[in-house]
C-alpha positions in Angstrom: 0.0 0.0 0.0 1.1 3.6 -0.7 0.0 6.9 0.7 -2.2 9.0 -1.5 -3.2 12.6 -0.7 -6.0 13.0 -3.2 -7.9 11.3 -6.0 -9.1 14.2 -8.2 -12.0 13.5 -10.4 -12.8 15.2 -13.7 -9.3 16.6 -14.1 -8.7 18.3 -17.5 -5.1 19.7 -16.9 -3.2 16.4 -16.4 -3.3 14.9 -19.8 -5.8 14.3 -22.6 -9.5 14.3 -22.1 -11.3 13.9 -18.7 -9.1 12.2 -16.3 -8.9 11.0 -12.7 -5.6 12.1 -11.2 -4.0 10.3 -8.3 -1.6 12.3 -6.1 1.0 10.0 -4.4 2.7 11.2 -1.2 6.5 11.7 -1.4 9.0 13.4 -3.7 12.8 13.3 -4.0 12.9 17.0 -5.1 12.0 20.1 -3.2 11.0 22.8 -5.6 10.7 26.2 -3.9 7.4 26.9 -5.7 5.8 23.5 -5.0 2.0 24.0 -4.9 1.4 20.6 -3.4 3.6 20.6 -0.2 1.4 17.9 1.4 2.9 15.5 -1.2 6.6 16.2 -0.4 7.0 14.0 2.7 6.5 10.2 2.2 4.8 9.6 5.5 1.3 10.5 6.6 1.1 13.7 8.6 -1.2 16.1 10.4 -2.3 19.3 8.7 -3.6 21.9 11.1 -5.0 25.4 10.2 -3.7 27.1 13.4 -4.6 30.6 12.2 -8.3 29.8 12.6 -8.0 27.9 15.9 -10.0 29.5 18.8 -8.2 27.4 21.5 -11.3 25.5 22.6 -9.2 22.5 23.6 -11.5 19.8 22.2 -8.6 18.2 20.4 -6.5 18.0 23.6 -9.3 16.3 25.4 -9.8 13.8 22.5 -6.2 12.8 22.1 -5.7 9.4 23.8 -1.9 9.6 23.8 -1.3 13.0 25.4 0.3 14.3 22.2 -1.7 17.5 22.4 -1.4 20.0 25.3 -2.5 23.6 25.8 0.1 26.3 25.9 -0.8 30.0 26.1 -4.4 29.1 25.1 -3.3 27.2 22.0 -3.0 23.4 21.3 0.6 22.3 20.9 1.5 18.9 19.2 4.2 16.6 20.4 5.0 14.7 17.1 6.8 12.0 19.0 3.6 11.0 20.8 1.2 11.4 18.0 0.1 8.1 16.3 -2.2 9.8 13.7 -5.1 8.0 15.2 -7.5 10.7 13.9 -9.3 11.4 17.2 -8.4 15.1 17.2 -9.4 15.4 13.6 -12.8 14.0 14.4 -13.4 16.1 17.4 -12.2 19.5 16.2 -15.5 21.5 15.9 -14.2 23.8 13.2 -12.6 20.9 11.2 -9.2 22.5 11.3 -7.2 19.2 11.6 -6.8 16.8 8.8 -4.6 13.7 8.4 -2.9 13.9 5.0 -2.3 10.6 3.3 -4.4 7.5 3.0 -3.2 4.0 2.2 -4.7 2.1 -0.7 -4.1 -1.4 -1.8 -3.8 -2.0 -5.5 -7.3 -3.5 -5.6 -8.8 -0.5 -3.7 -7.2 2.1 -5.9 -8.1 0.4 -9.2 -11.7 -0.1 -8.0 -11.9 3.7 -7.3 -10.4 4.5 -10.7 -12.9 2.3 -12.6 -15.8 4.3 -11.3 -15.2 7.0 -13.9 -14.5 4.6 -16.8 -17.5 5.9 -18.8 -16.1 9.5 -18.7 -12.7 8.3 -19.9 -14.2 6.5 -22.9 -16.4 9.4 -23.9 -13.7 12.1 -23.7 -10.6 10.2 -24.7 -9.3 10.6 -21.2 -8.1 8.2 -18.6 -6.0 8.0 -15.4 -3.0 10.2 -14.5 -0.7 9.0 -11.7 1.0 12.0 -10.2 2.4 13.3 -6.9 4.6 14.1 -5.3 6.5 11.8 -7.5 4.7 8.6 -8.5 7.9 7.1 -10.0 9.5 7.3 -6.6 6.9 4.9 -5.2 7.4 1.1 -5.0 7.8 -0.1 -8.6 5.9 -3.3 -8.0 2.9 -1.4 -6.6 2.7 1.1 -9.5 3.3 -1.6 -12.1 0.5 -3.7 -10.6 -1.9 -0.7 -10.9 -0.7 0.1 -14.4 -1.1 -3.5 -15.6 -4.7 -3.7 -14.3 -5.6 -0.4 -16.0 -4.1 -1.7 -19.2 -6.2 -4.9 -18.8 -9.2 -2.7 -18.5 -8.2 -0.7 -21.6 -7.9 2.6 -19.7 -5.5 5.2 -20.9 -2.6 5.8 -18.5 -0.6 9.0 -18.1 2.3 9.4 -15.7 3.3 12.9 -14.5 6.9 12.8 -13.5 9.9 15.0 -12.5 12.2 12.3 -13.9 14.5 12.1 -10.9 14.5 8.4 -10.4 16.6 5.4 -11.6 15.8 4.7 -15.3 15.0 1.1 -14.4 11.8 2.3 -12.9 10.8 3.8 -16.3 11.7 0.6 -18.1 9.4 -1.4 -15.8 6.4 0.8 -16.6 7.0 1.6 -20.3 4.8 -1.2 -21.6 1.8 0.1 -19.7 2.0 3.9 -20.0 0.4 5.8 -22.9 1.9 9.2 -22.2 4.5 10.8 -19.8 4.0 14.3 -18.7 7.7 15.2 -18.1 8.9 18.2 -16.2 11.8 20.1 -17.6 12.3 22.9 -15.0 15.6 24.6 -15.9 18.6 23.7 -18.0 21.4 25.2 -15.9 22.4 22.5 -13.4 23.5 25.0 -10.7 20.2 27.0 -10.9 18.4 23.7 -10.9 20.2 22.7 -7.7 19.6 26.0 -6.0 15.8 26.1 -6.5 15.0 22.4 -6.7 17.5 20.7 -4.4 19.4 18.6 -7.0 21.1 19.1 -10.3 19.3 18.0 -13.5 21.8 15.5 -15.0 19.7 12.4 -14.2 16.4 14.1 -15.3 17.8 15.0 -18.7 19.5 11.6 -19.2 16.2 9.9 -18.4 14.3 12.1 -20.8 16.7 11.3 -23.7 16.5 7.6 -22.9 12.7 7.6 -22.6 12.4 9.3 -26.0 14.9 6.8 -27.6 12.8 4.0 -26.2 9.8 5.2 -28.0 7.8 6.8 -25.2 5.1 9.4 -25.9 6.2 12.5 -24.0 4.6 15.8 -23.3 7.1 18.4 -22.0 5.9 20.6 -19.2 8.0 23.7 -18.2 6.9 25.5 -15.0 7.8 29.0 -16.1 9.2 31.4 -13.5 10.6 34.8 -14.2 13.5 34.6 -11.8 14.4 31.0 -12.5 13.9 29.9 -16.1 11.5 32.4 -17.7 14.0 33.9 -20.1 15.0 33.3 -23.8 18.4 31.8 -22.9 16.9 29.0 -20.8 14.3 28.2 -23.4 16.8 28.2 -26.2 18.9 25.7 -24.2 15.8 23.5 -23.8 15.1 23.6 -27.5 18.7 22.8 -28.3 18.6 19.8 -25.9 15.4 18.5 -27.5 16.9 18.8 -31.0 20.2 17.3 -30.1 18.5 14.2 -28.7 16.0 14.0 -31.5 13.1 14.4 -29.0 9.8 15.3 -30.7 7.1 15.9 -28.1 3.6 16.0 -29.4 2.9 18.8 -27.0 4.9 21.3 -24.9 3.3 23.3 -22.1 4.7 26.5 -20.6 3.1 26.7 -17.2 3.2 30.2 -15.7 4.2 30.3 -12.0 1.4 30.6 -9.4 1.4 30.6 -5.6 -2.0 29.1 -5.0 -0.4 26.4 -2.8 1.4 28.8 -0.5 -1.4 28.9 2.1 -0.9 25.1 2.7 2.7 25.6 4.1 1.8 26.9 7.6 -0.7 24.1 8.0 2.1 21.6 7.6 4.7 23.6 9.7 6.7 24.3 6.5 8.2 27.4 5.1 7.1 28.7 1.7 10.3 29.8 -0.2 8.6 31.1 -3.3 7.6 34.5 -2.0 10.0 36.4 -4.3 9.0 34.4 -7.4 6.7 35.7 -10.2 5.2 34.6 -13.5 6.5 36.3 -16.6 3.9 38.7 -18.0 1.7 37.7 -21.0 3.9 39.3 -23.6 7.0 37.5 -22.3 5.1 34.2 -22.2 4.2 34.7 -25.8 7.8 35.5 -26.7 9.0 32.3 -25.0 6.3 30.3 -26.7 7.3 31.8 -30.1 10.8 30.5 -29.6 9.5 26.9 -29.6 7.1 27.5 -32.5 9.9 29.0 -34.6 12.0 26.0 -33.8 9.4 23.6 -35.2 7.5 22.7 -32.0 4.2 23.8 -33.3 2.0 22.5 -30.5 3.4 24.6 -27.8 0.8 26.0 -25.4 0.7 28.5 -22.5 -0.9 26.7 -19.5 -1.9 23.1 -19.0 
């Protein structure tokens, strides 16, 4: 079983058609602009909206392990004593506590995904496995899900950052219809600064995936201060051409901070406060670079 934070129905931005997107918990990278911080850690955790807490103490009374105590009129959690039993979540009258991450067996997950099979068939959609980083999950588990979806003739897309051993991709290639592959920034030092690791493995895996015949959509989160400039995009184009990579679609995804409000709830710091999306004119300029280079199906947004 693997921890899943959300199964999002009727998704239209995670691949072709109407899709059900599964967000797995855990990622080997730490992008400063991550809009799903609840998927960064691999383990289940408590999310708490402390800013709205009135200090009623109901959660403290409900906790069977003494993990919550009142201090200065506010509940304080001792993570070493918390077993994530869910009692505080159930008894908070304002619903400010939520355990993030639920375990699913392969059978349970596939059963849930099959509920929307009619919509997949009518729209040319399917299932997208995302994260966090789905490719960092147990390969046998993900392959078992993928094989069953293939048996049911359901289109499968995998959304990946690419930062995993290539053997994981090889194990899934026979079952995946499309990879949504993030190419964040070409300069390895800038990549390391903002994302926590250099991009050598990511680019190597992209080239190998393409050479092995995978269908790949390139997705570029576009941030003014990081990669939203002609130099970076020209380097990206040069890499695609050098390795004979012909993505059917390229998406330039303007930066947004809609996930920033989640960070305090997880006792995490949001580091993207000084980041911005390029303006519309700049985004069109960057898109035109790809169009002029022969990548006609380059879009702004997902």
